[in-house]
Every structure is written in structure tokens, then in C-alpha cells.
C-alpha positions in Angstrom: -41.4 14.9 -13.1 -38.2 13.9 -14.8 -36.2 14.7 -11.6 -38.6 12.5 -9.6 -38.2 9.6 -12.1 -34.4 9.9 -11.9 -34.6 9.8 -8.1 -36.9 6.8 -8.2 -34.5 5.0 -10.5 -31.6 5.7 -8.3 -33.5 4.4 -5.2 -34.5 1.3 -7.1 -30.9 0.6 -8.2 -29.7 1.0 -4.6 -32.4 -1.5 -3.4 -31.4 -4.0 -6.1 -27.7 -3.6 -5.2 -28.6 -4.3 -1.5 -30.6 -7.3 -2.4 -27.7 -8.6 -4.6 -25.5 -8.5 -1.5 -27.3 -11.5 0.0 -26.4 -13.9 -2.8 -23.0 -12.4 -4.0 -19.7 -14.0 -3.3 -16.6 -12.2 -4.2 -12.8 -12.6 -4.2 -10.7 -10.0 -2.5 -7.2 -9.6 -0.9 -7.2 -8.6 2.8 -4.4 -7.3 5.0 -4.3 -8.1 8.7 -7.2 -6.3 10.5 -8.0 -4.5 7.2 -11.1 -4.2 5.0 -12.2 -5.9 1.8 -13.8 -4.3 -1.2 -15.9 -5.3 -4.2 -17.9 -3.6 -6.9 -21.6 -4.7 -7.0 -23.8 -3.2 -9.8 -21.3 -0.3 -10.2 -21.1 0.5 -6.5 -17.9 0.0 -4.5 -18.7 -1.8 -1.3 -16.4 -2.0 1.7 -16.8 -4.7 4.4 -15.1 -5.8 7.6 -14.1 -9.4 7.2 -15.2 -12.1 9.6 -12.9 -13.2 11.1 -11.4 -9.8 11.3 -7.9 -11.2 11.8 -7.9 -12.9 8.4 -4.9 -12.1 6.2 -4.6 -13.3 2.6 -6.7 -13.9 -0.5 -10.3 -15.0 0.4 -13.7 -15.7 -1.0 -16.3 -13.7 0.9 -20.0 -13.4 1.2 -21.7 -10.3 2.7 -23.4 -10.9 6.0 -24.9 -7.5 6.2 -24.1 -4.0 4.9 -21.0 -3.8 7.0 -19.5 -7.2 7.3 -18.6 -10.2 5.1 -18.0 -13.8 6.1 -14.9 -15.6 4.9 -16.2 -18.6 3.0 -12.8 -20.1 2.2 -9.3 -19.1 1.2 -8.9 -18.4 -2.5 -7.1 -21.0 -4.6 -4.0 -20.2 -6.6 -6.0 -20.3 -9.8 -8.6 -17.9 -8.5 -5.8 -15.5 -7.3 -4.1 -15.7 -10.7 -7.4 -14.8 -12.5 -7.9 -11.9 -10.1 -4.4 -10.6 -10.6 -4.8 -10.8 -14.4 -7.3 -8.0 -14.1 -4.8 -5.7 -12.5 -1.7 -4.0 -14.0 1.7 -5.7 -13.5 4.8 -4.0 -12.3 8.3 -5.3 -11.5 9.7 -3.9 -8.2 12.5 -4.5 -5.8 11.8 -5.2 -2.2 13.4 -2.9 0.4 12.1 -3.6 3.9 9.5 -5.6 5.7 7.2 -2.9 7.2 4.7 -5.1 9.0 3.8 -8.8 8.8 3.4 -9.4 5.0 3.7 -5.8 3.9 6.9 -4.6 2.3 8.3 -1.3 1.1 9.5 -1.6 -2.5 10.8 0.5 -5.4 10.3 0.0 -9.2 12.9 -1.9 -11.2 12.3 0.5 -14.1 11.5 4.0 -13.0 10.7 5.3 -16.5 8.2 2.5 -17.1 6.3 3.3 -13.8 6.5 7.1 -14.6 5.0 6.5 -18.0 2.2 4.1 -16.9 1.3 5.5 -13.4 2.4 9.1 -13.4 5.5 8.9 -11.1 8.2 6.6 -10.0 8.1 6.3 -6.2 8.4 3.9 -3.3 5.2 1.9 -2.6 3.9 -0.6 -0.2 3.3 -4.1 -1.4 0.8 -6.3 0.5 0.5 -10.0 1.1 4.2 -10.8 0.2 4.7 -14.6 0.6 8.2 -14.9 -0.9 11.2 -12.7 -1.3 14.0 -11.0 0.6 15.6 -7.6 0.7 16.5 -6.2 -2.7 14.9 -9.2 -4.6 12.9 -8.4 -7.7 9.3 -9.5 -7.6 6.1 -9.0 -9.7 3.3 -7.0 -8.2 -0.2 -6.2 -9.4 -2.3 -3.1 -8.7 -4.1 0.0 -9.8 -1.2 2.4 -9.4 -1.9 3.2 -5.7 -2.5 -0.1 -4.0 -0.2 -3.0 -4.8 -0.5 -6.8 -4.2 2.3 -9.4 -4.4 1.9 -11.9 -7.3 5.2 -13.8 -7.6 9.0 -13.7 -7.6 10.5 -12.2 -10.8 12.0 -15.4 -12.0 13.5 -13.8 -15.1 15.6 -11.3 -13.0 19.3 -11.7 -12.6 19.9 -12.6 -8.9 23.4 -11.1 -8.8 22.4 -7.5 -8.3 20.3 -8.4 -5.3 23.1 -10.4 -3.8 25.6 -7.5 -4.3 23.2 -5.0 -2.7 22.5 -7.3 0.3 26.2 -7.8 0.8 26.9 -4.1 0.7 24.0 -3.4 3.1 25.2 -5.9 5.6 28.7 -4.3 5.4 27.2 -0.8 6.0 28.4 0.5 2.6 27.1 4.0 2.0 24.8 4.5 -1.0 27.3 6.9 -2.6 29.9 4.2 -2.4 27.8 1.4 -3.9 29.3 0.1 -7.1 29.0 -3.2 -9.0 28.6 -4.4 -12.6 25.2 -3.8 -14.1 24.0 -1.3 -11.4 21.1 0.9 -12.5 19.9 4.3 -11.1 16.9 2.5 -9.7 19.1 0.0 -7.8 21.1 2.9 -6.3 17.8 4.7 -5.3 16.5 1.4 -3.8 19.7 1.0 -1.8 19.6 4.7 -0.7 16.1 4.3 0.7 17.1 1.1 2.5 20.2 2.7 4.0 18.5 6.0 5.0 15.1 4.7 6.1 15.5 1.3 7.8 18.1 -0.6 9.8 18.4 -4.4 10.0 17.5 -6.5 13.0 20.4 -8.8 13.8 18.6 -12.1 14.4 17.6 -15.4 12.9 14.8 -13.6 11.1 17.1 -11.4 8.9 14.2 -10.2 6.8 12.5 -8.3 9.6 13.2 -4.6 9.7 12.3 -1.6 11.8 12.0 2.1 11.0 14.9 4.2 12.2 13.7 7.5 13.7 14.7 10.6 11.8 16.6 13.3 13.8 13.9 16.1 13.5 10.1 16.3 13.5 10.3 17.9 10.0 12.4 14.9 8.7 10.0 12.3 10.3 7.0 13.9 8.6 8.7 14.5 5.3 10.1 11.0 5.2 6.8 9.3 6.0 5.0 11.3 3.3 7.7 10.7 0.7 7.7 7.0 1.3 4.0 7.0 0.5 4.5 9.3 -2.6 3.3 12.5 -0.9 4.9 15.8 -0.1 5.1 17.8 3.1 3.9 21.4 2.7 3.9 22.6 6.4 2.9 21.5 9.8 1.8 23.2 13.1 2.4 21.9 16.6 -1.0 21.6 18.4 0.3 20.2 21.8 -1.2 16.7 21.5 -0.7 16.3 17.7 0.7 17.9 14.6 -1.6 19.5 12.1 0.1 18.5 8.8 -0.6 20.1 5.4 0.5 17.8 2.7 0.0 17.0 -1.0 -0.8 13.7 -2.8 1.1 12.6 -5.9 -1.8 13.8 -8.0 -1.6 17.3 -6.5 -4.5 17.2 -4.0 -3.8 19.2 -0.8 -5.0 17.8 2.5 -4.7 18.8 6.2 -4.5 15.9 8.7 -4.0 15.7 12.5 -1.1 13.3 13.2 -0.1 11.6 16.4 3.4 12.9 17.5 4.5 9.5 19.0 4.0 7.1 16.1 2.6 9.2 13.2 -0.7 7.5 13.3 -3.7 9.4 12.0 -5.9 11.3 14.6 -8.0 12.8 11.9 -7.5 12.5 8.2 -9.4 15.6 7.2 -11.8 13.6 4.9 -14.5 11.0 5.6 -12.9 7.6 6.1 -16.0 6.1 7.7 -14.5 6.4 11.2 -11.4 4.4 10.2 -8.9 7.3 10.5 -7.0 5.7 13.3 -6.4 2.5 11.3 -3.7 4.3 9.3 -0.4 6.1 9.7 0.8 9.1 7.7 2.6 7.0 5.1 -0.3 4.7 4.4 -2.8 7.6 4.4 -1.3 8.9 1.2 -2.2 5.7 -0.6 -5.6 5.5 1.0 -6.6 9.0 -0.1 -5.2 8.6 -3.6 -7.2 5.3 -4.0 -10.3 7.0 -2.7 -10.2 9.8 -5.3 -9.2 7.3 -8.0 -12.3 5.2 -7.3 
């Protein structure tokens, strides 16, 4: 009898949560062609935004169980209040990966290690200001990070010195200037080894430089996301990759050989496996287990 009552209570709570969807508006950040999430009555809900090409901070209202309409773009005040609920971190931008998503590295590695378990490169989404090696403030949970503002207290000279060295193709082992920290050297090393600049009017745009071997490509993609390559097997059309998350979870995923996009993640991602590449998959899976 007690089991039946518990089941009835669970069913009732789910029904109430679904009914609440019809009148709920929520604030959420959204990457281009991404998803938005909110927590309603203790349950994490994921929706496809309408329009699906929206990118930025928006106020949404669920249309049904799978989609949510964009009501309007969130104001700066609303965004600030949302960000205040997340943990702040100072990072240095490394490279523009895609649209408004940048690769970054912590300004203070020991601080990130103490607060989030490890100091590692991360992706920062919805970046609106900043250039290579500039210090910015981001907000997040430890796995997914959103841009908040420029770090206006930061000394601009290190970023200028690093940009000048980068443009002059100075090796990371030869980088030297007053006030340089181990984190700055690590940031510069990632920039020099992982990306190369596009010589154009849009100097902030970057592209990935292919590694010389399959092992290096897989290892580099995983390490940029905070993961670790264990082993991989060639399966003709794809690689079967065994890898480890920063928290120690081991997963096996099928990865496209051409562009390292996910063929099959190895866990349930609601049919969204092909929305990610190997690097972003690390953050996605870590966030899933964290939630």
C-alpha cells in the first residue's frame, strides 16, 4: 500500500509539473542551434527554442513538452541576476572556436583547482567582448561556462605582450615578459599548439590546426574538454574511443574520423548525439552526471 501511495504521489507531481509548464516563463542562455534548460518543481526540463537559430540570453515560455517560444531577449538586469546565481571565475580567452564560443584557460589555476576540482581549458559561450589572451569574467557550474563581462581590473599589458608574441610566432618556451605567470605560459602554449591565426580583417577568428596523427587528434580534443584518452579502435567508418571524464567516469563513444563529431555517445542524449563533437561531449556528459 505504501508503495502504491508513493507511486501515486510521483505521478501526481509529474502531472503538476506538466501543468506548470503552460504558465511558466524562464530565463536561459542559448547557443546557436542549441537547447535551453530550466528547473520546474525540481525537474530539469530541456527544450528546443523557437526560433531554433536564436543565440543569446532569452525569456522563454514552453509551447509543449519539447519546445519553448522565445518571448523576448533578456535585459541586462535580468542577465545580471541570473549570473549572480552562478559561480564566477576569471579566465583568459585563447581562441574563437565557433560564432560566440571561445576556448579559455583560468587566470588562477590553483583557485579553479580548489573550487572546481581541476584547472583545465574550458569553452565559454555567448562571448560578446574580448580578444585573444584578454582576461574576462565567466559564470557557470564548473562544467558549462557563460560570458559575463570583461575583467576590468586586469592589467592589460600581459595580454598585449602575449598577442605580440603570438603574431611574431614566438615559441611558448621562449615566451618571457615582466609579470608572466605559469597560467599565462600555459594559455600561450595551448594557443600556439592548438590553433593558428587567420590573417584577415577579422583577426579574432581562428581555426583548429590538424594534429599530425589520429592519436594526437583524439587526445587533443579530449584534453581541451578536460577529458583523457584511454584507447581507441578503428572501425572503418568511425573510431570507437574509450575515454575518461575529469571526474573519472569512463565512456566509450563512436566518433566520426573526418571532423570528430559524435556518431554515438554511448549514453542517452535524447537523440542529440550528432549535435556534439568529441571535445564538447566531455562537458555535456559531465554536466549530465552533475545534474
